[in-house]
N, C-alpha and C positions, 0 to 999 in steps of 0.2 A: 309833163311827167315829172320835171326834174324836183318838185318838192315832195314826189315818193321816195327817191334815191336819198334825198338829203335827210330824211326820216330815219332811212336805214343806217346811214352813217354816224348819227346821233347816238344808235344803239350799239354800235359795232366795236365799243371799246371793253373787250373781254379781256384781264389781266393774264400774265403767264407767271410760274414760279418756278425757281433752281432748286434742285434736290440739295439738302444739307448733310453734308459729311459727319457721321456720329463721331462724338468723342470717343477715344479708348474708355474701357470701363474703369480703370484707375483713375482715370482724369477727373477733377472737379465737373459740375454741371456748367454747360455752356452758358454764356452770360445772354441775358434775354435779348439784349440789341444784335445776337448773331444767329437767332432764330427767325427764320423767313417768316415775314407777316401774311404773307399768301397762303391760301388753302384752296386748292384746285382739285376738280373732281370730274371723272368722264364716265358717262355710262350710254353704251350704244347695245342695241338689240335688234335682231333680225327673225320674225317668226312666221313660221309657213303653215298654212292650213290646206289641205287636199282632199278630195274626192275623185276617184276614177270609176265611171260604170261602163259597162258593156251596152251596145246597141240593144241587145234585147233583155236588157233588164226589165222585169217585170213589175218590182219595188216601187218603181217611179223616181223622179228626180234628174238631175243633169251633172256632168261633171263639172268640177271646177277647181280652180289653182288662186289662192289668197295669200298674199305678201303684208306684211306689216313691218314697218321698221320704223325704229326710236332712236333719237339722240339728245342726250341732256349734257350741257357742259357748265360747269360753275367756276367761277373764278373769285374770290372772296378775299378782301384784304380788311386787316385789324390791326391798328397800333394804338394803343392808349385809349381815348374817347372817341376817336375816328374809325369809321368802317367805310367799306366801298364793294358792295355785292354785285355780281353779274352773272347772268343767266341767259343761256340759249338753249330752248327745248322746241324740238322738232318732231312731228310724227305724219307719218304718212302710210295710208293703207288701201290696197285696191284687191279687186276680184276679177278673175276671167272665167266666164260660166260658159258653157257650150250653149249655142244659140242666142247669146246676150252679147259676149264679148266684154272688152274691157270697161268696168266700173270702178269708179274711185267711191272708198267706204268712208275714209278719215283722213283729214288734211289740217294740220296746224304749224303755224310758224307762231312763235312766242319769244321775245327779245325783253329783258329787262335789266335796267341798271339803277343801283340805288345808295346815294350817300346819306350815312346815318352819323350822328353825333349823339354818345352816350350822356343821358341825364340822371340815370338810376342804375343800379343792376339788371333790371327789368325791362327798361324804357329807353328808346332813342328816339330823338327828333330825326325827320330824315325829308329826302327831296328826291323823287324816283321819276324816272320814264320808262314806259312800256308800250310795245307795240304787239298788236295781236293781227294775224292775216292767215292766208293759206296761199299753197304754191300753184296748184293745178285748177283748170276749169271744173264746176261742180255743175251736175244737171238732176232735173226733176223729170222721173219717168212717169209716164202714163199712155193712154190711148186716144186715139182721136176718133172722130164720129163715126169713122168707118171701121173701127176696132183694129187699125193699124197702132202699132207703139211707135211715140217719138218722143224725143229727149229736148229738153227747154233748158237752157242755160241760166243757173241762179246765181251763180258766183265765180270768181276767177281771180287772179293775182290782184292785188289790192282792191279788190272790188267784193265784200268790203275789207277796210283795214282801219283799226282803232289805234289810235295813238294818244296815250294818256300820260300827263304830266300830274304827279300827285305830292302833295306837302303835307305834312302831319306827323302823327307819332307812331312808332312801332312797338308793340309789345310782346318779347320774347322769354316767358317763364322758363323755358325748358329748351333743350337743343333739337326737339323735332317738332314743336311747335310756335308759328309766330302770326300775328295778324297786325296789318297797318291801318290805320283811322286816318283818313285823308278827307278834312271837311271841305279843302280846297282841292278841286282835281278836274282841270280842264281837259275837255275830250275832243279830238279831232277825226270825223270820219272820214275816211275816203272812199269813193265808189268810182274807179277809171272806167270810164265811157258809160255813163250809168242809161244811157239812151238803149243799150242791149237787152236791160230789164224791165222794161215799161211793162211788157206783157206776161212775163213769168212772176215778178216780184210785186210791181205796182207802180203807180204814179209819181212815187219818192221812195227809189230804192234804197231801202236802209236809212231811210232819213233824211235822203239828201235830194235835194230838188234840182232836176236837169233843167238847162244843161249844166248845172253848176256840179262840180266833181268831189266838193268838199263841203261838210256841215261843222260849223264850229259851237261847242257847247262849253261856254265860258264859265258859269256859275253851276259847279257840280259837286256830288261827295261821291267817294269812294272807299269801299273797304274790301280788302284782299286779305285772306287765312290761306296758310300753307301747313299742311300736316305729313310728316315724313318720318316713319317709326317701322323698324321690326317688330310686329305685334306678337311673333312667336318666331322660333328657331328658323331660320332661312325662308320665312313669309315677310313680304314688306307690304305696307299699305301707304300711298301717296295721294294726298288729297289738295286741291286747290280751288277755293270758293271765291268768286268775285261777284261784288254789289256794285252797281252804278246807278246814280239817281241825279236828274237835271233838277235843281232848285226852281226853275223856271215851268217845268211841268210835274211838279211834286205831287204824286199820287200812288197809292199802293200797285194798281195796275201798270203804272209806268216805270216801275222798277226793274232795272234788268239784272238777271240773275244767272251766272253761269257756275256749274260744279263738275268738276274733274275726279274721276277715281281711277285708281289702277293698283290692284291686288298682285305682286308677282312673287310665285314661289319658285325658290332655286332646287333642282333636282341634284344637280351637281354644280360644279365651279363655272360651267359653261352654258349648262342646257337649264331653260326656266319654263314654266307656265304662266300666262299672264291673262288677267281677266282686267278690261278696262271699261269705262263708261262715261260719258258726258250728258249732263241734262242743260238747257238753255232755254230762258224766256228773256223775250226780245219784241216787244211788240212792234217795233221797226222793222222786223223780220217776218213775225208770224204772231197771231192772236193766242196760240197754243204751244204747250211747253214742247221742244225738240229734244228727241234723246237717240242716243247711238249706245252700243254695247258690242264688244270683240272679246273673244276666247281665243288665246294661239298658244302653240309651243315653239319655242326657237332658242336661238343663241342668245347669250347675254354675256356682256364683256364690262369690266368695270376697272376701273383706274383713279386711285386719288395719293395725294402727296402727303397725307396725315392719318392718324389711327382716330376713328371716332371713340367720342368719349361714351363709357356706359350710359345708357339711357335707363332711367326710372321706370 
């Protein structure tokens, strides 16, 4: 188990920044070296969906309570040609329905750290490390031969987990869009206790051959694109697209794709409506495209130590 926790420690370096005291209006502008090179940002939201039906409700349906929690923290450093960007993105959602009990809907832990060196106004060379996994056990629900509902374990903590080291070039033409092109991106797939998934996932759960718990893909390419913009007043669109391909198994059907989108509309300073969706294609998990979608209303809090530049 120790290599799982060593992987987390490698990604735990999120920086902190100290607030700057503004100079008096009559004073000259502060020298560049007194301005903090750190930009930090925190976003947290808690969204609830609920339905309550009486026992004699003839319209059908069941009572349920759903909860969706999101945390995003960023700490980015930039001085001259050097940059160091860090991000932690956590998402967890569940629903509790009458007659079915607790069921997980969404679950994501994404940690990313990247060092960059500017080679032009829009381009950086970079080296990065990121981890993608989930927190809680995940189940697939169905019925047995007798018609009784059953739950099969299909995922859990560090099962699977993807640790990717990427090297290449980043293109960032605007403040709200950037894309990383990594012709060399070794990936390590962890499956903690893979024997648990032999009947539910397959003989090689997530590409790992039991009794091994680790798969190494040294020769691989990765593309990571991110978009984060206020597309209209008080409406933000955030997206992340990830492509991964193993050179040794290079074929169109073997290329992994993951697309995440979140549309958030602010009702006021603290209340928001959010629509989120994920589309995933990975043949090591399933031959078909996987998808999830959530619509929720809830509380949103954002803090940052800098002002956003006006987006064109």
